[in-house]
LUMLUMDREN-2810 file (N, C-alpha, C; in Angstrom, 1 decimal):
<atoms>
<atom><aa>M</aa><ch>A</ch><at>N</at><xx>101.0</xx><yy>105.9</yy><zz>52.0</zz></atom>
<atom><aa>M</aa><ch>A</ch><at>CA</at><xx>101.3</xx><yy>106.1</yy><zz>53.0</zz></atom>
<atom><aa>M</aa><ch>A</ch><at>C</at><xx>101.8</xx><yy>107.3</yy><zz>53.2</zz></atom>
<atom><aa>G</aa><ch>A</ch><at>N</at><xx>101.7</xx><yy>108.2</yy><zz>54.2</zz></atom>
<atom><aa>G</aa><ch>A</ch><at>CA</at><xx>102.2</xx><yy>110.0</yy><zz>54.6</zz></atom>
<atom><aa>G</aa><ch>A</ch><at>C</at><xx>103.5</xx><yy>109.9</yy><zz>54.5</zz></atom>
<atom><aa>G</aa><ch>A</ch><at>N</at><xx>103.9</xx><yy>109.5</yy><zz>54.8</zz></atom>
<atom><aa>G</aa><ch>A</ch><at>CA</at><xx>105.8</xx><yy>109.9</yy><zz>55.4</zz></atom>
<atom><aa>G</aa><ch>A</ch><at>C</at><xx>106.0</xx><yy>110.8</yy><zz>56.0</zz></atom>
<atom><aa>G</aa><ch>A</ch><at>N</at><xx>104.9</xx><yy>111.3</yy><zz>56.8</zz></atom>
<atom><aa>G</aa><ch>A</ch><at>CA</at><xx>105.4</xx><yy>112.2</yy><zz>58.1</zz></atom>
<atom><aa>G</aa><ch>A</ch><at>C</at><xx>106.1</xx><yy>111.8</yy><zz>59.4</zz></atom>
<atom><aa>F</aa><ch>A</ch><at>N</at><xx>106.5</xx><yy>112.1</yy><zz>60.1</zz></atom>
<atom><aa>F</aa><ch>A</ch><at>CA</at><xx>107.5</xx><yy>111.7</yy><zz>60.9</zz></atom>
<atom><aa>F</aa><ch>A</ch><at>C</at><xx>106.8</xx><yy>111.2</yy><zz>62.5</zz></atom>
<atom><aa>W</aa><ch>A</ch><at>N</at><xx>105.8</xx><yy>111.7</yy><zz>62.6</zz></atom>
<atom><aa>W</aa><ch>A</ch><at>CA</at><xx>104.8</xx><yy>111.1</yy><zz>63.8</zz></atom>
<atom><aa>W</aa><ch>A</ch><at>C</at><xx>103.7</xx><yy>110.0</yy><zz>63.2</zz></atom>
<atom><aa>P</aa><ch>A</ch><at>N</at><xx>103.5</xx><yy>109.2</yy><zz>64.3</zz></atom>
<atom><aa>P</aa><ch>A</ch><at>CA</at><xx>102.9</xx><yy>107.7</yy><zz>63.7</zz></atom>
<atom><aa>P</aa><ch>A</ch><at>C</at><xx>101.4</xx><yy>108.6</yy><zz>63.4</zz></atom>
<atom><aa>T</aa><ch>A</ch><at>N</at><xx>100.8</xx><yy>107.9</yy><zz>62.9</zz></atom>
<atom><aa>T</aa><ch>A</ch><at>CA</at><xx>99.0</xx><yy>108.3</yy><zz>63.1</zz></atom>
<atom><aa>T</aa><ch>A</ch><at>C</at><xx>98.0</xx><yy>107.6</yy><zz>63.1</zz></atom>
<atom><aa>L</aa><ch>A</ch><at>N</at><xx>97.0</xx><yy>107.4</yy><zz>63.6</zz></atom>
<atom><aa>L</aa><ch>A</ch><at>CA</at><xx>95.8</xx><yy>106.5</yy><zz>63.8</zz></atom>
<atom><aa>L</aa><ch>A</ch><at>C</at><xx>94.7</xx><yy>106.8</yy><zz>62.3</zz></atom>
<atom><aa>P</aa><ch>A</ch><at>N</at><xx>94.2</xx><yy>106.2</yy><zz>61.9</zz></atom>
<atom><aa>P</aa><ch>A</ch><at>CA</at><xx>93.3</xx><yy>106.0</yy><zz>60.7</zz></atom>
<atom><aa>P</aa><ch>A</ch><at>C</at><xx>92.6</xx><yy>107.1</yy><zz>60.6</zz></atom>
<atom><aa>L</aa><ch>A</ch><at>N</at><xx>92.3</xx><yy>107.5</yy><zz>61.8</zz></atom>
<atom><aa>L</aa><ch>A</ch><at>CA</at><xx>91.0</xx><yy>108.8</yy><zz>61.9</zz></atom>
<atom><aa>L</aa><ch>A</ch><at>C</at><xx>91.9</xx><yy>110.2</yy><zz>62.1</zz></atom>
<atom><aa>K</aa><ch>A</ch><at>N</at><xx>91.8</xx><yy>110.8</yy><zz>60.9</zz></atom>
<atom><aa>K</aa><ch>A</ch><at>CA</at><xx>92.3</xx><yy>111.8</yy><zz>60.4</zz></atom>
<atom><aa>K</aa><ch>A</ch><at>C</at><xx>91.5</xx><yy>113.1</yy><zz>61.2</zz></atom>
<atom><aa>M</aa><ch>A</ch><at>N</at><xx>92.3</xx><yy>114.0</yy><zz>61.8</zz></atom>
<atom><aa>M</aa><ch>A</ch><at>CA</at><xx>92.0</xx><yy>115.4</yy><zz>62.7</zz></atom>
<atom><aa>M</aa><ch>A</ch><at>C</at><xx>91.8</xx><yy>116.2</yy><zz>62.0</zz></atom>
<atom><aa>P</aa><ch>A</ch><at>N</at><xx>91.0</xx><yy>117.1</yy><zz>62.1</zz></atom>
<atom><aa>P</aa><ch>A</ch><at>CA</at><xx>90.4</xx><yy>118.3</yy><zz>60.9</zz></atom>
<atom><aa>P</aa><ch>A</ch><at>C</at><xx>91.7</xx><yy>119.4</yy><zz>61.3</zz></atom>
<atom><aa>Y</aa><ch>A</ch><at>N</at><xx>92.4</xx><yy>120.0</yy><zz>60.0</zz></atom>
<atom><aa>Y</aa><ch>A</ch><at>CA</at><xx>93.1</xx><yy>121.1</yy><zz>60.7</zz></atom>
<atom><aa>Y</aa><ch>A</ch><at>C</at><xx>92.7</xx><yy>122.0</yy><zz>59.4</zz></atom>
<atom><aa>S</aa><ch>A</ch><at>N</at><xx>92.3</xx><yy>123.3</yy><zz>59.8</zz></atom>
<atom><aa>S</aa><ch>A</ch><at>CA</at><xx>92.1</xx><yy>123.8</yy><zz>58.7</zz></atom>
<atom><aa>S</aa><ch>A</ch><at>C</at><xx>91.7</xx><yy>125.4</yy><zz>59.6</zz></atom>
<atom><aa>E</aa><ch>A</ch><at>N</at><xx>91.3</xx><yy>126.3</yy><zz>59.1</zz></atom>
<atom><aa>E</aa><ch>A</ch><at>CA</at><xx>90.9</xx><yy>127.9</yy><zz>59.2</zz></atom>
<atom><aa>E</aa><ch>A</ch><at>C</at><xx>90.0</xx><yy>127.9</yy><zz>60.4</zz></atom>
<atom><aa>G</aa><ch>A</ch><at>N</at><xx>89.2</xx><yy>127.0</yy><zz>60.3</zz></atom>
<atom><aa>G</aa><ch>A</ch><at>CA</at><xx>87.9</xx><yy>126.9</yy><zz>60.5</zz></atom>
<atom><aa>G</aa><ch>A</ch><at>C</at><xx>87.8</xx><yy>126.2</yy><zz>62.2</zz></atom>
<atom><aa>V</aa><ch>A</ch><at>N</at><xx>88.8</xx><yy>125.7</yy><zz>62.4</zz></atom>
<atom><aa>V</aa><ch>A</ch><at>CA</at><xx>88.8</xx><yy>124.6</yy><zz>63.6</zz></atom>
<atom><aa>V</aa><ch>A</ch><at>C</at><xx>88.7</xx><yy>125.9</yy><zz>64.6</zz></atom>
<atom><aa>P</aa><ch>A</ch><at>N</at><xx>88.0</xx><yy>125.6</yy><zz>65.8</zz></atom>
<atom><aa>P</aa><ch>A</ch><at>CA</at><xx>87.9</xx><yy>126.3</yy><zz>66.7</zz></atom>
<atom><aa>P</aa><ch>A</ch><at>C</at><xx>89.3</xx><yy>126.1</yy><zz>67.7</zz></atom>
<atom><aa>H</aa><ch>A</ch><at>N</at><xx>89.7</xx><yy>127.1</yy><zz>68.6</zz></atom>
<atom><aa>H</aa><ch>A</ch><at>CA</at><xx>90.9</xx><yy>127.2</yy><zz>69.2</zz></atom>
<atom><aa>H</aa><ch>A</ch><at>C</at><xx>90.8</xx><yy>125.9</yy><zz>70.3</zz></atom>
<atom><aa>W</aa><ch>A</ch><at>N</at><xx>89.7</xx><yy>125.5</yy><zz>70.8</zz></atom>
<atom><aa>W</aa><ch>A</ch><at>CA</at><xx>89.9</xx><yy>124.8</yy><zz>72.2</zz></atom>
<atom><aa>W</aa><ch>A</ch><at>C</at><xx>90.0</xx><yy>122.9</yy><zz>71.8</zz></atom>
<atom><aa>W</aa><ch>A</ch><at>N</at><xx>90.2</xx><yy>123.3</yy><zz>70.3</zz></atom>
<atom><aa>W</aa><ch>A</ch><at>CA</at><xx>90.0</xx><yy>121.5</yy><zz>69.7</zz></atom>
<atom><aa>W</aa><ch>A</ch><at>C</at><xx>91.8</xx><yy>121.0</yy><zz>70.1</zz></atom>
<atom><aa>D</aa><ch>A</ch><at>N</at><xx>92.4</xx><yy>121.6</yy><zz>69.7</zz></atom>
<atom><aa>D</aa><ch>A</ch><at>CA</at><xx>93.5</xx><yy>120.9</yy><zz>70.4</zz></atom>
<atom><aa>D</aa><ch>A</ch><at>C</at><xx>94.1</xx><yy>120.7</yy><zz>71.5</zz></atom>
<atom><aa>P</aa><ch>A</ch><at>N</at><xx>93.5</xx><yy>121.6</yy><zz>72.6</zz></atom>
<atom><aa>P</aa><ch>A</ch><at>CA</at><xx>93.9</xx><yy>121.2</yy><zz>74.0</zz></atom>
<atom><aa>P</aa><ch>A</ch><at>C</at><xx>92.8</xx><yy>120.3</yy><zz>74.4</zz></atom>
<atom><aa>A</aa><ch>A</ch><at>N</at><xx>91.5</xx><yy>120.4</yy><zz>73.8</zz></atom>
<atom><aa>A</aa><ch>A</ch><at>CA</at><xx>90.8</xx><yy>119.2</yy><zz>74.3</zz></atom>
<atom><aa>A</aa><ch>A</ch><at>C</at><xx>91.1</xx><yy>117.8</yy><zz>74.3</zz></atom>
<atom><aa>W</aa><ch>A</ch><at>N</at><xx>91.6</xx><yy>118.0</yy><zz>72.9</zz></atom>
<atom><aa>W</aa><ch>A</ch><at>CA</at><xx>92.4</xx><yy>116.5</yy><zz>71.9</zz></atom>
<atom><aa>W</aa><ch>A</ch><at>C</at><xx>93.1</xx><yy>116.0</yy><zz>72.8</zz></atom>
<atom><aa>W</aa><ch>A</ch><at>N</at><xx>94.0</xx><yy>117.0</yy><zz>73.2</zz></atom>
<atom><aa>W</aa><ch>A</ch><at>CA</at><xx>95.4</xx><yy>116.3</yy><zz>74.1</zz></atom>
<atom><aa>W</aa><ch>A</ch><at>C</at><xx>95.2</xx><yy>115.7</yy><zz>75.7</zz></atom>
<atom><aa>I</aa><ch>A</ch><at>N</at><xx>94.1</xx><yy>116.7</yy><zz>76.2</zz></atom>
<atom><aa>I</aa><ch>A</ch><at>CA</at><xx>93.6</xx><yy>116.3</yy><zz>77.3</zz></atom>
<atom><aa>I</aa><ch>A</ch><at>C</at><xx>92.9</xx><yy>114.9</yy><zz>76.9</zz></atom>
<atom><aa>F</aa><ch>A</ch><at>N</at><xx>92.0</xx><yy>114.9</yy><zz>76.5</zz></atom>
<atom><aa>F</aa><ch>A</ch><at>CA</at><xx>91.5</xx><yy>114.0</yy><zz>76.0</zz></atom>
<atom><aa>F</aa><ch>A</ch><at>C</at><xx>92.6</xx><yy>112.0</yy><zz>75.9</zz></atom>
<atom><aa>Q</aa><ch>A</ch><at>N</at><xx>93.5</xx><yy>112.5</yy><zz>74.8</zz></atom>
<atom><aa>Q</aa><ch>A</ch><at>CA</at><xx>94.8</xx><yy>111.4</yy><zz>75.0</zz></atom>
<atom><aa>Q</aa><ch>A</ch><at>C</at><xx>95.2</xx><yy>111.1</yy><zz>76.3</zz></atom>
<atom><aa>I</aa><ch>A</ch><at>N</at><xx>95.8</xx><yy>112.8</yy><zz>77.2</zz></atom>
<atom><aa>I</aa><ch>A</ch><at>CA</at><xx>96.3</xx><yy>112.1</yy><zz>78.4</zz></atom>
<atom><aa>I</aa><ch>A</ch><at>C</at><xx>95.6</xx><yy>111.5</yy><zz>79.3</zz></atom>
<atom><aa>I</aa><ch>A</ch><at>N</at><xx>94.2</xx><yy>111.5</yy><zz>79.5</zz></atom>
<atom><aa>I</aa><ch>A</ch><at>CA</at><xx>93.0</xx><yy>110.8</yy><zz>80.4</zz></atom>
<atom><aa>I</aa><ch>A</ch><at>C</at><xx>93.4</xx><yy>109.2</yy><zz>80.0</zz></atom>
<atom><aa>V</aa><ch>A</ch><at>N</at><xx>93.1</xx><yy>109.0</yy><zz>78.7</zz></atom>
<atom><aa>V</aa><ch>A</ch><at>CA</at><xx>92.6</xx><yy>107.7</yy><zz>77.8</zz></atom>
<atom><aa>V</aa><ch>A</ch><at>C</at><xx>94.1</xx><yy>106.6</yy><zz>78.3</zz></atom>
<atom><aa>M</aa><ch>A</ch><at>N</at><xx>95.5</xx><yy>107.5</yy><zz>78.4</zz></atom>
<atom><aa>M</aa><ch>A</ch><at>CA</at><xx>96.9</xx><yy>106.8</yy><zz>78.4</zz></atom>
<atom><aa>M</aa><ch>A</ch><at>C</at><xx>96.6</xx><yy>106.4</yy><zz>80.0</zz></atom>
<atom><aa>S</aa><ch>A</ch><at>N</at><xx>96.4</xx><yy>107.6</yy><zz>80.6</zz></atom>
<atom><aa>S</aa><ch>A</ch><at>CA</at><xx>96.5</xx><yy>107.3</yy><zz>82.0</zz></atom>
<atom><aa>S</aa><ch>A</ch><at>C</at><xx>95.8</xx><yy>106.1</yy><zz>82.8</zz></atom>
<atom><aa>I</aa><ch>A</ch><at>N</at><xx>94.4</xx><yy>106.2</yy><zz>81.9</zz></atom>
<atom><aa>I</aa><ch>A</ch><at>CA</at><xx>93.5</xx><yy>105.1</yy><zz>82.5</zz></atom>
<atom><aa>I</aa><ch>A</ch><at>C</at><xx>94.4</xx><yy>103.7</yy><zz>82.2</zz></atom>
<atom><aa>L</aa><ch>A</ch><at>N</at><xx>94.9</xx><yy>103.6</yy><zz>80.5</zz></atom>
<atom><aa>L</aa><ch>A</ch><at>CA</at><xx>95.6</xx><yy>102.4</yy><zz>80.4</zz></atom>
<atom><aa>L</aa><ch>A</ch><at>C</at><xx>96.5</xx><yy>101.5</yy><zz>81.1</zz></atom>
<atom><aa>L</aa><ch>A</ch><at>N</at><xx>97.8</xx><yy>103.0</yy><zz>81.5</zz></atom>
<atom><aa>L</aa><ch>A</ch><at>CA</at><xx>98.5</xx><yy>102.9</yy><zz>82.4</zz></atom>
<atom><aa>L</aa><ch>A</ch><at>C</at><xx>98.2</xx><yy>102.2</yy><zz>84.0</zz></atom>
<atom><aa>L</aa><ch>A</ch><at>N</at><xx>97.3</xx><yy>102.9</yy><zz>84.5</zz></atom>
<atom><aa>L</aa><ch>A</ch><at>CA</at><xx>96.8</xx><yy>102.3</yy><zz>85.5</zz></atom>
<atom><aa>L</aa><ch>A</ch><at>C</at><xx>96.2</xx><yy>101.1</yy><zz>85.8</zz></atom>
<atom><aa>T</aa><ch>A</ch><at>N</at><xx>95.2</xx><yy>100.6</yy><zz>84.9</zz></atom>
<atom><aa>T</aa><ch>A</ch><at>CA</at><xx>94.7</xx><yy>99.6</yy><zz>84.3</zz></atom>
<atom><aa>T</aa><ch>A</ch><at>C</at><xx>95.7</xx><yy>98.4</yy><zz>84.1</zz></atom>
<atom><aa>L</aa><ch>A</ch><at>N</at><xx>97.1</xx><yy>98.9</yy><zz>83.3</zz></atom>
<atom><aa>L</aa><ch>A</ch><at>CA</at><xx>97.8</xx><yy>97.5</yy><zz>83.6</zz></atom>
<atom><aa>L</aa><ch>A</ch><at>C</at><xx>98.8</xx><yy>97.9</yy><zz>84.6</zz></atom>
<atom><aa>R</aa><ch>A</ch><at>N</at><xx>98.8</xx><yy>98.4</yy><zz>85.2</zz></atom>
<atom><aa>R</aa><ch>A</ch><at>CA</at><xx>99.4</xx><yy>98.1</yy><zz>86.4</zz></atom>
<atom><aa>R</aa><ch>A</ch><at>C</at><xx>99.1</xx><yy>97.5</yy><zz>87.6</zz></atom>
<atom><aa>R</aa><ch>A</ch><at>N</at><xx>97.4</xx><yy>97.8</yy><zz>87.9</zz></atom>
<atom><aa>R</aa><ch>A</ch><at>CA</at><xx>96.6</xx><yy>97.4</yy><zz>88.7</zz></atom>
<atom><aa>R</aa><ch>A</ch><at>C</at><xx>96.4</xx><yy>95.4</yy><zz>88.1</zz></atom>
<atom><aa>V</aa><ch>A</ch><at>N</at><xx>96.7</xx><yy>95.1</yy><zz>86.9</zz></atom>
<atom><aa>V</aa><ch>A</ch><at>CA</at><xx>96.5</xx><yy>93.7</yy><zz>86.3</zz></atom>
<atom><aa>V</aa><ch>A</ch><at>C</at><xx>97.9</xx><yy>93.2</yy><zz>86.8</zz></atom>
<atom><aa>A</aa><ch>A</ch><at>N</at><xx>99.0</xx><yy>93.6</yy><zz>86.7</zz></atom>
<atom><aa>A</aa><ch>A</ch><at>CA</at><xx>100.2</xx><yy>93.7</yy><zz>87.4</zz></atom>
<atom><aa>A</aa><ch>A</ch><at>C</at><xx>100.6</xx><yy>93.6</yy><zz>88.4</zz></atom>
<atom><aa>M</aa><ch>A</ch><at>N</at><xx>100.0</xx><yy>94.1</yy><zz>89.7</zz></atom>
<atom><aa>M</aa><ch>A</ch><at>CA</at><xx>100.3</xx><yy>94.1</yy><zz>90.6</zz></atom>
<atom><aa>M</aa><ch>A</ch><at>C</at><xx>99.0</xx><yy>92.5</yy><zz>90.9</zz></atom>
<atom><aa>S</aa><ch>A</ch><at>N</at><xx>98.0</xx><yy>92.5</yy><zz>90.4</zz></atom>
<atom><aa>S</aa><ch>A</ch><at>CA</at><xx>96.7</xx><yy>91.0</yy><zz>91.0</zz></atom>
<atom><aa>S</aa><ch>A</ch><at>C</at><xx>97.8</xx><yy>90.2</yy><zz>90.7</zz></atom>
<atom><aa>I</aa><ch>A</ch><at>N</at><xx>98.6</xx><yy>89.7</yy><zz>89.6</zz></atom>
<atom><aa>I</aa><ch>A</ch><at>CA</at><xx>99.3</xx><yy>88.7</yy><zz>88.9</zz></atom>
<atom><aa>I</aa><ch>A</ch><at>C</at><xx>100.5</xx><yy>88.7</yy><zz>90.2</zz></atom>
<atom><aa>D</aa><ch>A</ch><at>N</at><xx>101.0</xx><yy>89.7</yy><zz>90.8</zz></atom>
<atom><aa>D</aa><ch>A</ch><at>CA</at><xx>102.4</xx><yy>89.5</yy><zz>91.2</zz></atom>
<atom><aa>D</aa><ch>A</ch><at>C</at><xx>101.7</xx><yy>89.1</yy><zz>93.2</zz></atom>
<atom><aa>R</aa><ch>A</ch><at>N</at><xx>100.5</xx><yy>89.6</yy><zz>92.7</zz></atom>
<atom><aa>R</aa><ch>A</ch><at>CA</at><xx>99.8</xx><yy>88.9</yy><zz>94.8</zz></atom>
<atom><aa>R</aa><ch>A</ch><at>C</at><xx>99.3</xx><yy>87.8</yy><zz>94.5</zz></atom>
<atom><aa>D</aa><ch>A</ch><at>N</at><xx>98.9</xx><yy>87.3</yy><zz>93.2</zz></atom>
<atom><aa>D</aa><ch>A</ch><at>CA</at><xx>98.1</xx><yy>85.6</yy><zz>93.3</zz></atom>
<atom><aa>D</aa><ch>A</ch><at>C</at><xx>99.9</xx><yy>85.1</yy><zz>93.0</zz></atom>
<atom><aa>E</aa><ch>A</ch><at>N</at><xx>101.0</xx><yy>85.6</yy><zz>92.7</zz></atom>
<atom><aa>E</aa><ch>A</ch><at>CA</at><xx>102.0</xx><yy>84.4</yy><zz>92.7</zz></atom>
<atom><aa>E</aa><ch>A</ch><at>C</at><xx>102.6</xx><yy>84.2</yy><zz>94.2</zz></atom>
<atom><aa>K</aa><ch>A</ch><at>N</at><xx>102.9</xx><yy>85.1</yy><zz>95.1</zz></atom>
<atom><aa>K</aa><ch>A</ch><at>CA</at><xx>103.4</xx><yy>85.5</yy><zz>96.6</zz></atom>
<atom><aa>K</aa><ch>A</ch><at>C</at><xx>103.0</xx><yy>83.9</yy><zz>97.4</zz></atom>
<atom><aa>P</aa><ch>A</ch><at>N</at><xx>101.9</xx><yy>84.0</yy><zz>97.4</zz></atom>
<atom><aa>P</aa><ch>A</ch><at>CA</at><xx>101.6</xx><yy>82.5</yy><zz>98.0</zz></atom>
<atom><aa>P</aa><ch>A</ch><at>C</at><xx>102.3</xx><yy>81.0</yy><zz>97.7</zz></atom>
<atom><aa>S</aa><ch>A</ch><at>N</at><xx>102.0</xx><yy>81.4</yy><zz>96.1</zz></atom>
<atom><aa>S</aa><ch>A</ch><at>CA</at><xx>102.4</xx><yy>79.7</yy><zz>95.7</zz></atom>
<atom><aa>S</aa><ch>A</ch><at>C</at><xx>104.2</xx><yy>79.6</yy><zz>96.3</zz></atom>
<atom><aa>Q</aa><ch>A</ch><at>N</at><xx>104.8</xx><yy>81.0</yy><zz>96.2</zz></atom>
<atom><aa>Q</aa><ch>A</ch><at>CA</at><xx>106.7</xx><yy>80.4</yy><zz>96.8</zz></atom>
<atom><aa>Q</aa><ch>A</ch><at>C</at><xx>106.4</xx><yy>80.1</yy><zz>97.9</zz></atom>
<atom><aa>S</aa><ch>A</ch><at>N</at><xx>107.8</xx><yy>79.6</yy><zz>98.7</zz></atom>
<atom><aa>S</aa><ch>A</ch><at>CA</at><xx>107.7</xx><yy>79.4</yy><zz>99.9</zz></atom>
<atom><aa>S</aa><ch>A</ch><at>C</at><xx>108.4</xx><yy>80.3</yy><zz>100.7</zz></atom>
<atom><aa>A</aa><ch>A</ch><at>N</at><xx>107.6</xx><yy>80.6</yy><zz>101.9</zz></atom>
<atom><aa>A</aa><ch>A</ch><at>CA</at><xx>108.5</xx><yy>82.0</yy><zz>102.6</zz></atom>
<atom><aa>A</aa><ch>A</ch><at>C</at><xx>110.0</xx><yy>81.6</yy><zz>102.9</zz></atom>
<atom><aa>S</aa><ch>A</ch><at>N</at><xx>110.3</xx><yy>80.3</yy><zz>103.1</zz></atom>
<atom><aa>S</aa><ch>A</ch><at>CA</at><xx>111.9</xx><yy>80.1</yy><zz>103.5</zz></atom>
<atom><aa>S</aa><ch>A</ch><at>C</at><xx>112.9</xx><yy>80.8</yy><zz>102.3</zz></atom>
<atom><aa>R</aa><ch>A</ch><at>N</at><xx>112.2</xx><yy>80.2</yy><zz>101.2</zz></atom>
<atom><aa>R</aa><ch>A</ch><at>CA</at><xx>113.4</xx><yy>80.4</yy><zz>100.1</zz></atom>
<atom><aa>R</aa><ch>A</ch><at>C</at><xx>113.6</xx><yy>81.5</yy><zz>99.5</zz></atom>
<atom><aa>R</aa><ch>A</ch><at>N</at><xx>114.9</xx><yy>82.1</yy><zz>99.3</zz></atom>
<atom><aa>R</aa><ch>A</ch><at>CA</at><xx>115.5</xx><yy>82.9</yy><zz>98.9</zz></atom>
<atom><aa>R</aa><ch>A</ch><at>C</at><xx>115.9</xx><yy>82.9</yy><zz>97.6</zz></atom>
<atom><aa>P</aa><ch>A</ch><at>N</at><xx>116.2</xx><yy>83.8</yy><zz>97.0</zz></atom>
<atom><aa>P</aa><ch>A</ch><at>CA</at><xx>116.3</xx><yy>84.1</yy><zz>95.4</zz></atom>
<atom><aa>P</aa><ch>A</ch><at>C</at><xx>117.6</xx><yy>83.4</yy><zz>95.6</zz></atom>
<atom><aa>G</aa><ch>A</ch><at>N</at><xx>118.1</xx><yy>82.7</yy><zz>94.3</zz></atom>
<atom><aa>G</aa><ch>A</ch><at>CA</at><xx>119.4</xx><yy>82.3</yy><zz>93.5</zz></atom>
<atom><aa>G</aa><ch>A</ch><at>C</at><xx>119.7</xx><yy>80.9</yy><zz>94.8</zz></atom>
<atom><aa>T</aa><ch>A</ch><at>N</at><xx>118.6</xx><yy>80.4</yy><zz>95.9</zz></atom>
<atom><aa>T</aa><ch>A</ch><at>CA</at><xx>118.8</xx><yy>78.9</yy><zz>96.6</zz></atom>
<atom><aa>T</aa><ch>A</ch><at>C</at><xx>117.8</xx><yy>78.1</yy><zz>95.7</zz></atom>
<atom><aa>S</aa><ch>A</ch><at>N</at><xx>118.7</xx><yy>76.7</yy><zz>96.1</zz></atom>
<atom><aa>S</aa><ch>A</ch><at>CA</at><xx>117.7</xx><yy>75.8</yy><zz>95.1</zz></atom>
<atom><aa>S</aa><ch>A</ch><at>C</at><xx>117.8</xx><yy>75.2</yy><zz>96.4</zz></atom>
<atom><aa>T</aa><ch>A</ch><at>N</at><xx>116.3</xx><yy>74.5</yy><zz>96.2</zz></atom>
<atom><aa>T</aa><ch>A</ch><at>CA</at><xx>116.0</xx><yy>72.9</yy><zz>97.2</zz></atom>
<atom><aa>T</aa><ch>A</ch><at>C</at><xx>116.9</xx><yy>71.5</yy><zz>96.7</zz></atom>
<atom><aa>N</aa><ch>A</ch><at>N</at><xx>117.0</xx><yy>71.5</yy><zz>95.6</zz></atom>
<atom><aa>N</aa><ch>A</ch><at>CA</at><xx>117.6</xx><yy>70.8</yy><zz>95.0</zz></atom>
<atom><aa>N</aa><ch>A</ch><at>C</at><xx>119.0</xx><yy>70.7</yy><zz>95.6</zz></atom>
<atom><aa>T</aa><ch>A</ch><at>N</at><xx>119.8</xx><yy>69.5</yy><zz>95.5</zz></atom>
<atom><aa>T</aa><ch>A</ch><at>CA</at><xx>120.9</xx><yy>69.5</yy><zz>95.8</zz></atom>
<atom><aa>T</aa><ch>A</ch><at>C</at><xx>121.6</xx><yy>68.8</yy><zz>94.6</zz></atom>
<atom><aa>Q</aa><ch>A</ch><at>N</at><xx>121.2</xx><yy>68.6</yy><zz>93.6</zz></atom>
<atom><aa>Q</aa><ch>A</ch><at>CA</at><xx>122.3</xx><yy>68.1</yy><zz>92.3</zz></atom>
<atom><aa>Q</aa><ch>A</ch><at>C</at><xx>123.2</xx><yy>69.3</yy><zz>92.2</zz></atom>
<atom><aa>K</aa><ch>A</ch><at>N</at><xx>123.9</xx><yy>68.7</yy><zz>91.2</zz></atom>
<atom><aa>K</aa><ch>A</ch><at>CA</at><xx>124.8</xx><yy>69.9</yy><zz>90.6</zz></atom>
<atom><aa>K</aa><ch>A</ch><at>C</at><xx>124.4</xx><yy>70.5</yy><zz>89.3</zz></atom>
<atom><aa>P</aa><ch>A</ch><at>N</at><xx>124.6</xx><yy>71.8</yy><zz>88.7</zz></atom>
<atom><aa>P</aa><ch>A</ch><at>CA</at><xx>123.8</xx><yy>72.0</yy><zz>87.9</zz></atom>
<atom><aa>P</aa><ch>A</ch><at>C</at><xx>125.1</xx><yy>71.4</yy><zz>86.6</zz></atom>
<atom><aa>P</aa><ch>A</ch><at>N</at><xx>124.5</xx><yy>71.4</yy><zz>85.3</zz></atom>
<atom><aa>P</aa><ch>A</ch><at>CA</at><xx>124.9</xx><yy>70.3</yy><zz>84.6</zz></atom>
<atom><aa>P</aa><ch>A</ch><at>C</at><xx>126.3</xx><yy>71.1</yy><zz>83.5</zz></atom>
<atom><aa>S</aa><ch>A</ch><at>N</at><xx>127.2</xx><yy>70.5</yy><zz>83.4</zz></atom>
<atom><aa>S</aa><ch>A</ch><at>CA</at><xx>128.7</xx><yy>71.3</yy><zz>82.9</zz></atom>
<atom><aa>S</aa><ch>A</ch><at>C</at><xx>128.4</xx><yy>71.5</yy><zz>81.5</zz></atom>
<atom><aa>I</aa><ch>A</ch><at>N</at><xx>128.9</xx><yy>72.9</yy><zz>80.8</zz></atom>
<atom><aa>I</aa><ch>A</ch><at>CA</at><xx>128.5</xx><yy>73.1</yy><zz>79.2</zz></atom>
<atom><aa>I</aa><ch>A</ch><at>C</at><xx>130.4</xx><yy>72.9</yy><zz>79.2</zz></atom>
<atom><aa>P</aa><ch>A</ch><at>N</at><xx>130.0</xx><yy>71.8</yy><zz>77.7</zz></atom>
<atom><aa>P</aa><ch>A</ch><at>CA</at><xx>132.1</xx><yy>71.4</yy><zz>77.5</zz></atom>
<atom><aa>P</aa><ch>A</ch><at>C</at><xx>132.2</xx><yy>72.3</yy><zz>76.9</zz></atom>
<atom><aa>G</aa><ch>A</ch><at>N</at><xx>133.2</xx><yy>72.6</yy><zz>76.8</zz></atom>
<atom><aa>G</aa><ch>A</ch><at>CA</at><xx>133.5</xx><yy>74.2</yy><zz>75.8</zz></atom>
<atom><aa>G</aa><ch>A</ch><at>C</at><xx>135.2</xx><yy>74.3</yy><zz>76.2</zz></atom>
</atoms>
């Protein structure tokens, strides 16, 4: 175990005097692009799930209302 502060992947990024100066900015740009694609994909999936659930709900039903006329169970205590 490395013991460093930041978590790392099993893939070690080379760091030496011979690494070109463009490598670090290119790596960060790559990370930003990958994370943006991941976030946009997850947002699209969540929006499609929400869109699919809307027609199944009744249009007249408001949150907190119940079509059931029974009283809620009482909790002894």
